[in-house]
VEXZA-11125 format. One line per 10 residues: their letters; for each residue z, x, y of N, C-alpha, C. Coordinates in steps of 0.2 Angstrom, whole numbers, plus 5000, padded with zeros to 4 digits. Example, Ala and Ser with C-alpha at 12.3 -4.5 7.8 and 13.67 -1.06 7.14 Angstrom:
AS> 5039 5066 4972 5039 5062 4978 5039 5066 4984  5035 5064 4989 5036 5068 4995 5039 5064 5000;
END
This chain:
XXXXXXXXXX> 5022 4967 5083 5017 4969 5079 5012 4964 5077  5006 4964 5078 5001 4959 5077 4998 4960 5070  4998 4955 5065 4995 4956 5059 4988 4952 5059  4984 4956 5056 4977 4953 5055 4976 4951 5048  4973 4945 5047 4971 4943 5041 4964 4943 5040  4961 4946 5035 4953 4945 5034 4952 4938 5030  4947 4935 5032 4945 4929 5029 4938 4929 5027  4937 4926 5021 4930 4925 5019 4926 4920 5023  4921 4923 5026 4917 4918 5031 4911 4915 5027  4907 4919 5023 4901 4916 5020 4897 4922 5017;
XXXXXXXXXX> 4892 4920 5014 4887 4924 5011 4880 4924 5014  4877 4929 5016 4870 4929 5019 4866 4933 5015  4862 4930 5011 4858 4934 5006 4862 4936 5001  4863 4943 5000 4867 4946 4995 4873 4949 4998  4874 4948 5005 4880 4951 5008 4885 4946 5009  4891 4948 5008 4897 4944 5009 4900 4946 5016  4902 4941 5020 4904 4942 5027 4912 4941 5027  4915 4946 5029 4923 4945 5030 4925 4946 5037  4928 4941 5040 4931 4942 5046 4938 4943 5047  4941 4944 5053 4948 4945 5054 4950 4940 5059;
XXXXXXXXXX> 4957 4938 5057 4960 4934 5062 4967 4935 5062  4970 4934 5068 4977 4936 5069 4982 4930 5067  4987 4931 5064 4992 4926 5062 4998 4928 5065  5000 4925 5071 5006 4926 5075 5012 4924 5071  5012 4919 5067 5018 4917 5064 5020 4922 5058  5015 4924 5055 5016 4929 5049 5019 4935 5053  5016 4937 5058 5018 4943 5062 5026 4942 5064  5027 4937 5066 5034 4935 5068 5039 4936 5062  5037 4934 5057 5041 4934 5051 5042 4941 5048  5038 4945 5049 5038 4952 5047 5043 4956 5052;
XXXXXXXXXX> 5049 4957 5050 5053 4962 5054 5055 4968 5049  5055 4974 5053 5056 4980 5049 5061 4984 5053  5065 4987 5049 5071 4991 5052 5069 4998 5055  5063 5000 5053 5060 5006 5055 5054 5005 5059  5054 5005 5065 5048 5003 5069 5046 5009 5074  5040 5010 5076 5037 5015 5080 5032 5012 5084  5030 5014 5090 5025 5012 5094 5018 5015 5091  5013 5012 5092 5006 5015 5089 5005 5022 5091  5007 5024 5097 5006 5031 5099 5011 5036 5094  5017 5033 5093 5022 5037 5089 5019 5037 5082;
XXXXXXXXXX> 5017 5032 5079 5014 5032 5072 5008 5037 5072  5004 5037 5077 4998 5042 5077 5001 5049 5077  5006 5051 5081 5009 5057 5081 5012 5059 5074  5015 5055 5071 5019 5056 5065 5015 5057 5059  5009 5053 5059 5005 5053 5053 4998 5057 5054  4995 5059 5049 4989 5062 5049 4984 5056 5050  4978 5058 5053 4973 5052 5054 4972 5048 5048  4971 5051 5042 4970 5048 5035 4976 5044 5034  4982 5046 5034 4988 5042 5033 4989 5036 5038  4987 5037 5044 4987 5032 5049 4983 5026 5047;
XXXXXXXXXX> 4977 5028 5045 4972 5023 5043 4974 5019 5037  4978 5022 5032 4980 5019 5026 4986 5015 5028  4991 5018 5030 4998 5015 5031 4998 5010 5037  4994 5011 5042 4995 5007 5048 4989 5002 5049  4983 5004 5046 4977 5000 5046 4974 4997 5040  4979 4997 5034 4977 4995 5028 4971 4998 5025  4970 5004 5026 4964 5008 5023 4966 5009 5015  4960 5012 5012 4961 5015 5005 4958 5021 5005  4961 5026 5001 4958 5033 5000 4953 5032 4994  4949 5037 4994 4944 5037 4989 4948 5038 4982;
XXXXXXXXXX> 4945 5035 4977 4949 5036 4970 4948 5043 4968  4953 5045 4964 4953 5052 4961 4954 5058 4967  4956 5056 4973 4956 5061 4978 4963 5063 4979  4968 5060 4977 4975 5062 4978 4978 5066 4973  4981 5072 4975 4984 5076 4970 4990 5073 4966  4993 5068 4969 4998 5064 4966 4996 5061 4959  4989 5060 4958 4987 5057 4952 4989 5061 4946  4989 5068 4947 4991 5073 4942 4999 5075 4942  5002 5072 4946 5010 5074 4947 5013 5071 4941  5016 5076 4937 5020 5074 4931 5027 5076 4931;
XXXXXXXXXX> 5030 5079 4936 5037 5081 4937 5041 5075 4938  5048 5076 4936 5053 5071 4937 5054 5071 4945  5055 5065 4948 5056 5065 4955 5055 5058 4957  5055 5057 4964 5054 5051 4968 5048 5051 4972  5044 5046 4973 5039 5045 4977 5041 5041 4983  5041 5044 4989 5044 5040 4995 5038 5038 5000  5040 5034 5004 5035 5032 5009 5033 5038 5014  5027 5039 5015 5025 5044 5020 5026 5042 5027  5027 5036 5028 5028 5034 5035 5036 5034 5037  5040 5032 5033 5047 5032 5035 5052 5036 5030;
XXXXXXXXXX> 5050 5038 5024 5054 5042 5020 5058 5038 5015  5057 5031 5015 5061 5027 5010 5058 5028 5003  5063 5030 4998 5061 5031 4991 5058 5024 4989  5052 5024 4986 5049 5018 4983 5048 5018 4976  5046 5023 4973 5045 5023 4965 5048 5029 4962  5050 5028 4956 5053 5034 4952 5047 5036 4947  5047 5043 4946 5042 5046 4942 5043 5043 4935  5048 5040 4933 5049 5037 4926 5045 5031 4925  5043 5028 4931 5038 5022 4930 5031 5023 4932  5029 5029 4933 5022 5031 4934 5018 5032 4927;
XXXXXXXXXX> 5012 5030 4927 5008 5030 4921 5001 5031 4924  4997 5033 4919 4990 5035 4920 4986 5028 4919  4983 5025 4924 4980 5019 4924 4972 5020 4923  4970 5026 4924 4963 5027 4924 4959 5024 4930  4962 5022 4935 4959 5019 4941 4957 5024 4946  4961 5030 4946 4960 5035 4952 4965 5035 4957  4970 5030 4957 4976 5030 4961 4982 5031 4957  4987 5034 4960 4994 5034 4957 4996 5027 4955  4998 5026 4949 5000 5019 4947 5007 5019 4944  5011 5014 4945 5018 5013 4943 5019 5006 4941;
XXXXXXXXXX> 5023 5005 4936 5024 4998 4933 5030 4995 4936  5033 4998 4941 5039 4995 4944 5041 4999 4950  5043 4996 4956 5045 4999 4962 5053 5000 4961  5056 5004 4965 5063 5005 4965 5066 4998 4968  5072 4997 4966 5075 4990 4969 5075 4990 4977  5073 4985 4980 5073 4984 4987 5069 4989 4991  5064 4991 4988 5059 4996 4991 5053 4994 4994  5050 4989 4991 5043 4986 4993 5044 4979 4994  5039 4976 4998 5038 4969 4999 5031 4968 4997  5029 4962 4995 5022 4960 4994 5020 4954 4999;
XXXXXXXXXX> 5013 4954 5000 5011 4949 5004 5003 4947 5002  5001 4942 5003 4994 4940 5001 4989 4944 5006  4984 4946 5002 4979 4950 5006 4972 4946 5004  4969 4944 5010 4963 4940 5009 4956 4944 5010  4957 4950 5010 4951 4954 5012 4946 4954 5005  4940 4956 5006 4935 4956 5000 4934 4949 4998  4935 4944 5001 4933 4937 4999 4937 4935 4993  4943 4938 4992 4947 4935 4986 4955 4936 4988  4959 4934 4985 4966 4935 4986 4969 4940 4981  4972 4945 4984 4975 4950 4981 4983 4951 4983;
XXXXXXXXXX> 4987 4954 4980 4994 4955 4982 4995 4962 4984  4996 4963 4991 4997 4969 4994 5004 4971 4994  5005 4978 4993 5012 4981 4993 5013 4984 4999  5018 4983 5003 5020 4986 5009 5027 4989 5008  5029 4994 5012 5035 4997 5012 5040 4992 5015  5046 4991 5012 5051 4986 5015 5054 4989 5021  5054 4995 5023 5058 4997 5029 5053 4998 5035  5047 5000 5034 5042 5001 5040 5036 4997 5040  5035 4993 5034 5029 4989 5034 5022 4992 5033  5023 4999 5031 5017 5002 5030 5013 5000 5023;
XXXXXXXXXX> 5006 4999 5024 5002 4997 5018 5002 5003 5013  5004 5001 5007 5004 5006 5001 4998 5005 4997  4996 4999 4995 4991 4998 4990 4992 4990 4988  4990 4989 4981 4990 4982 4979 4994 4983 4972  4996 4977 4970 4999 4976 4963 4995 4971 4959  4994 4973 4953 4989 4969 4948 4993 4967 4942  4991 4962 4938 4994 4960 4932 4991 4963 4926  4989 4969 4926 4986 4973 4920 4989 4979 4919  4996 4980 4920 5000 4986 4919 5003 4985 4912  5006 4991 4910 5010 4991 4904 5016 4988 4904;
XXXXXXXXXX> 5019 4987 4898 5026 4984 4897 5031 4989 4900  5036 4988 4902 5039 4981 4901 5038 4976 4906  5034 4977 4912 5033 4973 4917 5026 4969 4917  5021 4973 4914 5014 4971 4914 5011 4971 4921  5014 4975 4926 5012 4976 4933 5009 4983 4933  5004 4983 4938 5001 4990 4940 5001 4990 4947  5006 4994 4950 5006 4995 4957 5001 5001 4958  4996 4999 4961 4990 5004 4962 4991 5006 4970  4994 5013 4971 4996 5015 4977 4992 5021 4980  4990 5021 4986 4987 5026 4989 4991 5032 4989;
XXXXXXXXX> 4989 5038 4987 4993 5044 4987 4995 5046 4994  4990 5045 4999 4992 5047 5005 4997 5043 5009  4999 5038 5006 5005 5033 5008 5011 5036 5005  5011 5041 5001 5017 5043 4998 5018 5051 4999  5025 5053 4998 5027 5060 4998 5031 5060 4992  5030 5066 4988 5033 5067 4982 5039 5071 4983  5045 5069 4980 5051 5073 4980 5053 5075 4973  5053 5081 4971 5055 5083 4964 5062 5082 4964  5064 5081 4957 5071 5080 4956 5075 5086 4956;
END
């Protein structure tokens, strides 16, 4: 699996330029227990899910029905089915994406994301490496974290 890291290149007028570079050592360090070929991922996922989970895309804010999901249950990875978040940690952040103040134990990994000319903390599925979203330090107690997750990266399983 080749990992691409976006890097800030410069500013031309008012446009920020972001480039992409491969980091083979980072790719070698990322081992996942659930792996598929690119063709298998494309078969398994919808085009929109593939763009988010496998290409680090983002869905439009307020477009996910999971924003309004209030039932008890578990939010699992749409790529591999690993349970990721409990409905007990979901909260309304007002950002337009499903938000959680904590992931389930041993469910997600984080890594640095250099896109947009800044460093953010990307959240990925621990089992398949699928891109889920980002985590920020502006969430509610008890963690103070906001896991801002793409709804298309998740499947909801009612309790």
